[in-house]
VEXDREN-2710 file (C-alpha; in Angstrom, 1 decimal):
% VEXDREN-2710
k/r/px/py/pz
1/MET/23.4/89.8/-5.2
2/LYS/22.7/88.9/-1.6
3/MET/22.8/85.2/-0.8
4/ASP/20.0/83.7/1.3
5/LYS/21.1/82.8/4.9
6/ASP/20.0/79.2/4.3
7/ARG/22.8/79.0/1.6
8/ILE/25.4/80.3/3.9
9/ALA/24.3/78.0/6.9
10/GLY/23.8/75.0/4.5
11/SER/27.4/75.4/3.2
12/ALA/28.8/75.6/6.7
13/LYS/26.8/72.6/7.8
14/GLN/28.3/70.6/4.8
15/MET/31.9/71.7/5.8
16/GLU/31.2/70.6/9.4
17/GLY/29.9/67.3/8.2
18/SER/32.8/66.7/6.0
19/ILE/35.2/67.3/8.9
20/LYS/33.3/65.0/11.3
21/GLU/33.2/62.3/8.5
22/VAL/37.0/62.5/8.0
23/VAL/37.8/62.5/11.7
24/GLY/35.3/59.6/12.3
25/LYS/37.0/57.6/9.7
26/ALA/40.5/58.5/11.0
27/VAL/39.7/57.4/14.5
28/GLY/37.5/54.5/13.7
29/ASP/34.3/56.1/15.2
30/THR/31.5/55.0/12.9
31/THR/28.8/57.1/14.9
32/LEU/30.8/60.3/14.3
33/GLN/31.3/59.3/10.6
34/ALA/27.6/58.7/10.2
35/ASP/26.8/62.0/12.0
36/GLY/29.1/63.7/9.5
37/GLU/27.3/62.1/6.6
38/ALA/24.0/63.2/8.0
39/ASP/25.3/66.7/8.5
40/LYS/26.5/66.9/4.9
41/THR/23.2/65.8/3.5
42/GLU/21.3/68.3/5.8
43/GLY/23.6/71.1/4.5
44/LYS/23.0/70.2/0.9
45/ILE/19.3/70.3/1.5
46/GLN/19.5/73.6/3.2
47/ASN/21.8/75.1/0.5
48/ALA/19.3/74.0/-2.1
49/VAL/16.4/75.6/-0.2
50/GLY/18.4/78.9/0.0
51/GLY/19.1/78.7/-3.8
52/VAL/15.4/78.4/-4.5
53/LYS/14.8/81.4/-2.3
54/ASP/17.4/83.3/-4.1
55/THR/16.0/82.4/-7.4
56/LEU/12.4/83.4/-6.4
57/ARG/13.6/86.7/-4.9
58/ASP/15.5/87.5/-8.1
59/ALA/12.5/86.7/-10.2
60/LEU/10.2/88.8/-8.3
61/LYS/12.6/91.7/-8.5
62/LYS/12.3/91.8/-12.4
END
């Protein structure tokens, strides 16, 4: 099964957001921390959109 590109990009965005959030907390940079939280949320949404696309594609193949 081929994963939708949105799922891959969304997962990467979530990981990037997690790193930003941790670094922001570690150095006391609230802006970086907030950016990380926003990136994580955006990544979750993008990943979910990709999951829906995968489900629809699989359903149409049957």
